[in-house]
Structures are given as C-alpha cells and as structure tokens.
C-alpha positions in Angstrom: -2.2 29.2 30.9 -1.0 29.8 27.5 1.7 28.1 25.6 3.6 29.7 22.7 4.5 27.0 20.1 7.0 28.4 17.3 6.5 27.9 13.5 10.0 26.2 13.4 9.1 23.9 15.8 6.0 22.5 14.1 7.6 22.7 10.7 10.6 20.6 12.3 8.3 18.1 14.0 6.1 17.5 10.9 9.4 16.9 8.8 10.7 14.5 11.3 7.7 12.5 12.0 7.3 11.9 8.0 11.0 11.1 7.6 10.5 8.4 10.8 7.2 6.7 9.5 8.9 6.4 6.0 11.1 3.9 7.5 9.8 2.5 10.8 6.6 0.5 11.3 4.4 1.0 14.3 5.7 -1.4 16.8 2.1 -2.8 17.3 1.9 -3.5 13.7 5.2 -5.5 13.6 4.1 -7.6 16.5 0.7 -7.9 14.7 2.4 -9.1 11.4 5.1 -11.4 13.1 2.0 -13.2 14.9 0.3 -13.7 11.5 3.5 -15.0 9.9 3.9 -17.4 12.8 0.3 -18.9 12.6 0.0 -19.0 8.7 -0.4 -22.2 6.9 -0.3 -21.1 3.3 3.0 -21.4 1.9 2.4 -18.4 -0.6 0.8 -16.3 2.2 3.6 -17.1 4.9 6.5 -16.2 2.0 4.7 -13.0 1.4 4.5 -12.2 5.1 8.2 -13.1 5.3 9.1 -10.5 2.5 7.0 -7.8 4.4 9.1 -8.6 7.9 12.3 -8.6 6.3 11.8 -5.6 4.2 10.7 -3.6 7.5 13.7 -4.7 9.4 15.8 -3.4 6.3 13.9 -0.2 6.1 14.6 0.3 9.7 18.4 -0.4 9.4 18.9 1.6 6.3 16.3 4.6 6.7 14.8 4.0 3.3 11.3 4.0 2.5 9.2 0.9 3.3 7.0 1.4 0.4 8.0 3.2 -2.9 4.5 4.8 -2.6 5.4 7.2 0.1 2.0 8.3 0.1 -0.3 11.2 0.4 -0.1 12.8 3.7 -3.0 13.5 6.2 -2.6 15.7 9.2 -4.9 15.7 12.1 -4.4 18.8 14.3 -6.1 19.4 17.7 -5.2 22.8 18.5 -5.6 23.9 22.3 -7.5 27.4 22.8 -4.7 28.4 25.0 -2.2 28.0 22.3 -0.5 31.1 21.2 2.0 31.3 17.9 5.0 32.6 17.3 4.7 32.1 13.3 4.7 34.2 10.0 3.0 31.1 8.2 -0.8 29.9 8.5 -1.2 26.7 10.1 -1.7 25.0 6.9 1.6 26.6 5.5 3.5 25.2 8.3 2.2 21.9 7.9 3.0 22.0 4.1 6.6 23.3 4.7 7.4 20.4 6.9 6.0 18.2 4.2 8.2 19.6 1.9 11.2 19.5 3.9 10.5 15.9 4.6 10.0 14.7 1.0 13.0 16.4 -0.2 15.2 15.3 2.6 18.8 14.7 0.7 19.5 11.6 3.0 16.2 9.9 2.5 14.4 11.3 -0.5 10.7 10.3 -0.5 8.7 9.9 -3.8 6.6 12.9 -4.8 3.3 11.6 -5.9 0.7 14.5 -5.5 -0.5 15.9 -8.9 -1.9 19.3 -9.2 -5.1 19.7 -11.5 -6.2 16.3 -11.0 -8.9 16.3 -13.8 -6.6 18.1 -16.3 -3.0 18.5 -16.6 -2.3 16.2 -13.3 1.2 18.1 -13.0 3.4 16.5 -10.3 4.0 19.3 -7.5 7.3 18.1 -6.9 7.4 18.0 -3.2 4.3 15.8 -2.1 2.4 19.0 -1.0 -0.3 20.0 -0.4 -1.1 17.9 2.7 -4.8 16.9 3.4 -5.3 18.8 6.9 -8.3 18.3 9.5 -8.1 20.9 12.3 -10.1 21.0 15.5 -10.1 23.9 18.5 -10.2 22.0 21.5 -9.7 23.1 25.1 -6.0 22.8 26.8 -2.7 24.5 26.0 -1.1 21.9 24.0 -1.1 20.9 20.0 -1.7 17.2 19.4 -0.6 16.2 15.9 -1.4 12.8 14.2 0.5 12.5 11.0 -0.2 9.7 8.2 1.1 9.0 4.9 -1.3 6.8 2.9 -0.4 4.9 -0.3 -2.4 5.3 -3.4 -3.4 1.4 -3.7 -5.0 1.2 -0.5 -6.6 4.8 -0.5 -8.3 3.7 -3.9 -10.0 0.7 -2.2 -12.1 3.2 0.3 -15.7 2.3 0.0 -18.8 4.2 1.1 -22.4 3.7 1.3 -25.6 5.3 2.7 -27.4 2.3 4.1 -30.9 2.1 5.0 -31.3 2.2 9.0 -32.4 -1.5 9.0 -29.3 -2.6 6.6 -26.7 -4.6 8.3 -23.1 -3.0 8.4 -21.5 -6.6 8.9 -23.3 -7.8 5.5 -22.4 -4.6 3.7 -18.5 -4.8 4.8 -18.4 -8.6 4.0 -19.5 -7.5 0.3 -16.9 -4.7 0.1 -13.9 -6.5 1.0 -13.7 -9.2 -1.8 -14.3 -6.4 -4.2 -11.3 -4.6 -3.0 -9.2 -7.3 -4.2 -5.5 -7.4 -3.1 -4.5 -3.9 -4.3 -4.6 -2.6 -0.9 -1.8 -4.9 0.1 -3.2 -7.0 2.9 -2.9 -8.0 5.4 -3.6 -4.8 7.2 -6.1 -3.1 9.0 -9.7 -2.0 8.3 -11.1 1.5 9.5 -14.9 1.4 9.6 -16.8 5.0 10.1 -20.3 4.6 10.9 -22.9 7.4 11.2 -22.9 11.3 10.9 -23.2 12.5 7.1 -21.4 11.0 4.3 -18.2 13.2 4.8 -18.1 12.3 8.7 -18.4 8.7 8.0 -15.3 8.9 5.6 -13.4 10.9 8.3 -14.2 8.5 11.1 -12.9 5.4 9.0 -9.6 7.4 8.4 -9.4 8.5 11.9 -9.8 4.9 13.2 -6.9 3.7 11.1 -4.8 6.0 13.7 -5.6 3.7 16.7 -3.2 1.0 17.8 -3.5 -2.7 17.1 -5.4 -4.0 20.2 -7.8 -6.6 18.8 -6.4 -9.4 20.9 -6.8 -7.5 24.0 -10.4 -6.9 23.1 -11.1 -10.7 22.6 -9.7 -11.3 26.1 -11.8 -8.7 28.1 -14.9 -8.8 25.8 -16.7 -6.1 24.0 -18.2 -3.3 26.0 -20.4 -1.6 23.3 -21.7 -2.0 19.8 -18.7 -0.7 18.0 -16.6 -3.2 20.0 -18.8 -6.3 19.2 -18.8 -5.1 15.4 -15.0 -5.1 15.4 -14.9 -8.8 16.9 -17.4 -9.9 14.4 -16.1 -8.2 11.3 -12.3 -9.4 12.6 -13.4 -13.0 12.3 -15.6 -12.7 9.3 -13.2 -11.0 7.1 -10.6 -13.3 8.0 -12.8 -16.4 7.4 -13.0 -15.0 3.4 -9.6 -16.7 2.9 -8.0 -13.8 0.8 -5.0 -13.9 2.8 -1.5 -12.2 2.5 -1.5 -10.2 -0.8 -4.6 -11.9 -1.9 -2.7 -15.1 -2.3 -5.2 -17.2 0.0 -4.5 -18.1 3.6 -5.4 -17.4 7.5 -4.9 -13.7 7.9 -6.6 -10.9 5.8 -6.9 -8.2 8.4 -4.6 -7.5 11.6 -7.4 -5.6 13.2 -10.9 -3.7 12.5 -11.3 -0.5 13.8 -14.7 1.2 14.3 -15.7 4.8 14.9 -19.1 6.1 15.0 -21.0 9.1 15.3 -24.7 10.0 15.8 -26.7 10.3 12.7 -30.3 11.3 11.0 -33.0 9.2 11.7 -33.4 8.5 7.7 -29.8 7.5 7.4 -26.8 5.1 8.1 -23.7 6.3 6.4 -20.9 3.6 6.4 -17.6 3.8 5.1 -14.6 1.4 5.0 -10.9 2.5 4.4 -8.2 -0.1 4.3 -4.5 0.4 5.4 -1.9 -1.6 3.8 1.0 -3.4 4.7 3.1 -0.1 4.7 1.1 1.2 7.7 2.5 4.6 8.5 1.6 7.1 11.2 2.9 8.9 14.2 1.5 11.1 17.1 3.0 13.8 19.0 2.2 16.7 21.2 4.0 20.0 21.3 3.9 21.9 24.6 6.0 24.9 23.6 9.3 23.3 24.9 10.5 22.6 21.2 10.2 20.2 18.6 8.7 16.5 19.1 10.8 13.8 19.8 10.0 10.6 18.5 11.6 7.3 20.0 13.0 5.1 17.4 12.1 1.3 18.1 14.8 -0.9 19.0 16.3 -3.3 16.4 15.6 -6.1 18.8 11.7 -5.2 18.5 12.0 -6.8 14.8 11.4 -10.7 14.7 14.2 -12.5 13.4 12.5 -13.7 10.2 14.7 -14.7 7.1 13.3 -14.9 3.4 15.1 -17.5 1.6 14.5 -18.9 -2.0 13.3 -22.3 -1.7 14.5 -25.3 -4.0 11.5 -25.3 -6.3 12.0 -22.1 -8.0 12.5 -21.4 -11.8 15.2 -19.1 -12.8 14.5 -16.8 -15.7 16.8 -15.0 -17.9 14.5 -12.3 -19.2 16.9 -11.6 -22.2 16.5 -15.2 -23.7 13.1 -16.2 -22.2 10.7 -17.7 -25.0 6.7 -17.8 -25.3 7.3 -21.7 -25.1 9.1 -21.4 -21.7 6.4 -19.1 -20.4 3.7 -21.6 -21.3 5.3 -23.9 -18.8 5.0 -21.8 -15.7 2.0 -22.8 -13.3 0.0 -20.5 -11.1 1.7 -20.3 -7.6 5.3 -20.9 -9.1 8.1 -18.7 -7.7 10.0 -17.3 -10.4 13.6 -15.6 -9.9 14.1 -13.1 -12.8 17.2 -11.9 -14.1 18.2 -9.5 -17.1 16.7 -6.6 -18.5 13.3 -5.6 -17.6 11.4 -2.8 -18.7 9.2 -0.5 -16.4 6.1 1.6 -16.9 2.8 2.3 -15.3 -0.2 4.5 -15.9 1.2 7.7 -17.5 3.6 5.9 -19.7 0.7 3.4 -21.0 -1.4 6.0 -21.7 1.2 7.4 -24.1 2.1 4.4 -25.5 -1.5 3.6 -26.5 -2.1 7.4 -27.9 1.4 6.8 -29.9 0.0 3.6 -31.4 -3.4 5.0 -32.0 -1.8 7.9 -34.0 0.4 5.5 -36.1 3.6 6.8 -34.6 6.5 4.7 -33.7 7.1 3.7 -30.2 10.4 4.7 -28.4 10.8 1.4 -27.0 10.7 -2.3 -28.3 8.6 -4.3 -26.3 8.7 -7.6 -28.4 9.3 -10.5 -26.1 9.9 -8.4 -23.1 8.5 -8.2 -19.6 7.3 -4.8 -18.1 7.2 -3.9 -14.6 4.4 -1.6 -13.2 6.5 0.5 -10.9 7.1 4.1 -9.6 10.5 4.0 -7.9 11.8 6.2 -5.3 14.9 8.1 -6.3 18.3 7.0 -5.4 20.7 8.1 -2.9 24.1 7.8 -2.2 25.4 4.8 -4.3 22.1 3.2 -4.7 21.0 2.2 -8.3 17.4 3.0 -7.6 15.6 3.6 -4.6 12.9 1.4 -3.2 10.7 -0.1 -6.0 8.0 -2.3 -5.2 5.1 -2.9 -7.5 1.9 -0.6 -8.1 -1.5 -1.9 -8.5 -2.0 -3.9 -11.7 -5.5 -3.6 -12.2 -5.2 0.3 -13.3 -3.3 -1.2 -16.5 -6.1 -3.6 -17.2 -7.5 -1.5 -19.6 -4.3 -1.1 -21.7 -3.4 -4.7 -21.6 -5.2 -6.3 -24.7 -3.5 -3.4 -26.9 -0.1 -3.8 -25.3 -0.1 -7.4 -25.9 -1.7 -7.4 -29.4 0.1 -4.3 -30.9 3.8 -4.3 -29.2 4.6 -8.0 -28.8 5.0 -7.7 -25.0 5.5 -11.3 -23.5 4.7 -10.5 -19.8 4.1 -8.2 -16.9 4.9 -7.7 -13.2 2.9 -6.1 -10.9 1.0 -5.9 -7.7 -2.2 -8.1 -6.6 -4.7 -9.7 -9.1 -5.8 -9.0 -12.6 -9.4 -8.1 -13.7 -11.3 -10.4 -16.2 -10.7 -8.3 -19.1 -6.8 -8.4 -18.5 -7.1 -12.2 -17.8 -8.8 -12.7 -21.0 -6.2 -10.8 -22.9 -3.4 -12.7 -21.3 -5.0 -16.1 -22.0 -5.6 -15.0 -25.8 -2.1 -14.0 -26.2 -0.4 -16.9 -24.3 1.4 -14.1 -21.8 2.0 -14.3 -18.1 1.3 -11.9 -15.2 3.8 -11.9 -12.4 3.0 -10.8 -9.1 5.7 -8.8 -6.8 4.8 -8.6 -3.1 3.4 -5.1 -2.1 5.1 -3.8 0.9 8.3 -5.2 0.4 9.9 -2.4 -2.1 13.3 -2.0 -0.4 13.6 -5.6 -0.5 12.8 -5.7 -4.2 15.3 -2.9 -4.8 18.1 -5.0 -3.8 17.4 -7.0 -6.8 18.2 -4.2 -9.2 21.6 -3.9 -10.3 21.4 -1.1 -13.0 18.8 1.5 -14.1 18.5 4.1 -17.0 15.7 6.0 -18.5 14.6 4.8 -21.9 11.6 7.1 -22.7 9.3 9.8 -21.4 11.8 11.3 -18.9 9.2 14.2 -18.5 6.8 11.7 -16.2 9.4 11.5 -13.5 9.0 8.2 -11.6 6.4 7.1 -14.3 9.0 7.3 -16.9 10.0 4.0 -18.7 13.1 2.6 -17.5 15.1 -0.4 -18.1 16.2 -2.4 -14.9 18.9 -4.9 -14.8 17.9 -7.4 -12.3 19.3 -10.4 -10.6 17.2 -13.1 -9.0 13.9 -10.6 -8.5 11.7 -12.6 -6.7 7.9 -13.0 -8.2 5.1 -15.4 -8.2 3.1 -16.8 -11.4 -0.3 -14.8 -10.5 -1.9 -15.5 -14.0 -0.6 -18.1 -16.2 -0.6 -18.3 -20.2 -3.8 -20.4 -19.9 -5.7 -17.5 -17.7 -5.5 -19.3 -14.3 -5.2 -16.7 -11.5 -3.9 -17.6 -8.3 -6.0 -14.7 -6.8 -9.1 -16.7 -7.6 -8.1 -20.2 -6.7 -6.1 -19.5 -3.5 -8.8 -17.7 -1.7 -11.2 -20.0 -2.7 -9.2 -22.9 -1.5 -8.3 -21.3 1.7 -12.1 -20.0 2.2 -12.9 -23.9 1.9 -10.4 -25.0 4.6 -11.5 -22.3 7.2 -15.3 -23.1 6.5 -14.4 -26.8 7.0 -12.7 -25.9 10.3 -15.5 -24.0 11.5 -17.9 -26.7 10.8 -15.8 -29.5 12.2 -15.8 -29.8 16.0 -12.1 -29.5 17.7 
C-alpha cells in the first residue's frame, strides 16, 4: 500500500505544530510541574514554580510564547517506505518552509534566534531557519513527525563524555548536574543517552526528551531493565542535590529522567546528558495522506488554579532614584519589585560596549547608576508594548561584568540563574547587585513592561539596547553587594535538609 503526502500538508503541519508548542506546554509537563509546586517547601522555589505555572496558563489563553527564547527547531522524521510525495521541494526544504511560516506568523511572531556563519559574522537568518533535521526510513506508509523547539540556555548545558567501560554513569551524571548551574531553568527533564558512538549518544539523549513524563508510573510498577533502574536512581539522587527550581534550593530539580541506550564498542561507554527546561516544547503527529495534522489543544481546565501574588515582605524600588546606599541594604533572597527605567543588553551589545571602551570611543548610552536587564524580547503584536521578555542566562555576561562595573558606572544587573566566581567578585568589589528574574515566565514578566524604545545598536535586532519602563517587575536578589549568592546558599541549605531526612527514620 502507498500513501501520497502533499507538500502543503507537511509544510502546514510543521508550521502549525511550532505555533502550537510555542504557547501550549505538554499536559504531562503541566501536571508534573503542579505536583512539584504542591510538595515544594522552599518559599523561593515555590514562588518560582507559581510564576511558571501562571505564565503557562497566560500563554495558553493569549497564544503568546511561553519563553522569549522560542528555540532552535529540531525535527525527527520517520518516513514510511510506502510513502509517495506530491511535492516540488526536498524534504528538508518542506520542513524549513514550515519553520519559516511559523516564526513569521503575524498573529504570534516568534523570535528568530538562528545565526549563520556561527564562528564568523553570526548573521541572523531572520526566520529561524534552518532546522536541525533527522530522517529515518522505516517500514510503513505514513510519515511520523516529532517537532521540538529547544532554548539556547538549556541546550548550552548539554554534556558528553566517553567513559571507561567500568565507570559509573550515575556518578558521572551527578558530577555534571551541579556544573550545569541553573541556566537550564530547572525543574525540567534530563535526557540521557548511553552507548553507540559519540554522536549517537547525543542523539539518544535528545530523542529521550520527546518521551512523556511517567516516572511515577515507573516507580509504581518497578524497573524492568537497566535503563529504567537508572531512571529511578538518578531521579532520586539528582533531586537530593537540593538545586531546586531556578537553582534557588528546593525539593525538585528534575520532573523526570529519561534514558535511551544503544549497543556500543567493547572499549567505549559513550554517555550524554541534555536537559530540557521549564519551557519544554514538543509535539508529535502522523501524516497519512488525508491532509495536514490536527493537534488537539488542551482544555483550560487542565491548568491548575495557581495564583502568584506578591507577599508583604517585598522591597519596592524606583530605578530612577535608587542609590548605592539603598542597594547595600538588600539581602540574598529578598523579593524586589522594580519600577522605572530599565536598560537591556545581552551578549552582542556587551561585546560592542567593551569594544567601544577599548577604542576610547564614547558610549551611546549612559549607564551610570542604572540597571541592565539581560534579555532578547519577542517582537510585539497588536497593542503589546513588547512581546514575552524573560531573562537570558547571566553567566554569558560574566566576562564583561568587571569592565561594565568599572568603566560605565553600572549599578546592577538582572538576568537568569547564577553568576560565576569572577562576576561575583566584581559585584562585591564594586558594591553592585545582581537580581534574578524567573526563567520560564517570559509572558508574565512582559506584563510588567509598560513602554519600550531602542536606544542603541538597532542592527542587533532583539539584542539591541532597549530602555524599558517597568511597573512592579518581580525579581529576587541573587548576589548582594557583599558577594553572597543565593544560588550557593540555597542549594546548600536544601541539600542538608534532604540529607537529614534521608538519615532520619520516619
């Protein structure tokens, strides 16, 4: 039997799936996140989980991106050997045309993040193409498609090693997870690939992340093989690290651990781990020649009724009047609501600033006494001031931090996840501060932005320097002016709590 699949059906299905996953979390992910929220005891982690859940529901209602980083697209295709094509484009061209249409959709513009000439000019392709495509020819007469959009922050934390055959995979993973920091926006999933060759292990880890969250069902029935036993062991031991939501310390660092393996050479044990973040986005569909895929939207009742409210013990800060003396009174873990004018800038903008300083040229923006937000927002639609505008991983700016504080008079920074030792030292030396916004709550954050204009480097697109007007933008003091980091103290505290419980009989 043969099936004829039309070009337009595949293109439309890819485009629709990418729009769909930009604003709908998988239902299993929402349920697992809600369960983590209900059992979380760390106030900071529970607050972060609440923001993620509220953001998810807002995105489902508004059909706007869960995260400002709308990802690099990966597509897995299983092409039945009985499939015939009514098409003029190649298979890759059809997929990329679907990506192009999805990311340029006028009702929900998605951020274009893909750069051509990656070690050279790094030019934005403008439409988020090309996708990374994996194709397999299989028996049958249908086309099976998995579509995923992976954010750069979580992808950057992927790890690979060629272990010796006798080495412990568990020990290796437990070494890597703390080194990932919080830039991958936990809680999420870990995909682990074992065996094959170097590239096969990485592919297995990425494929594992497409599987549904079912760790509790596995725990109930028990492991049937080594891969399942590893899942259970790693789930418990990774959560016992106490890293918690957004790295703030808590009971849940991972919602599930997935393991896929493959036969390997007797001399090798290839192992890879790839995390999926709190903006997990993937969809699966099958084309059988009857037309484009139809993805079933979840019901709004499927989202838990979780509210995020500002507590009484918060600091309200006027960014237009804040002083170094005021900043020195802030403590790690404090909740701060920012109002006033907030600059933005991330990797490319920082590089341009540092180059101008090195050349002795004037800066296009006065940073003295100001705060800068590490963000690359989504373009606005309709009457929006700005699209989803969550934070990007702050450690990428670490190498610029001392120069920025010394040479520009910058007072504070806002980003995602932890800062490295060099940045913390620079913050301490200059009495500055680093504030953390929740990764995975981009649409919620954008609701606090009341105005936006480009001040410098418009050629950088989403990486240009903007000036935002914000009203009660929620952030947490992550590194105070004395250099104390909540990303160090929080996990340390909750690791101790978990260890004590494990050692104390119920």
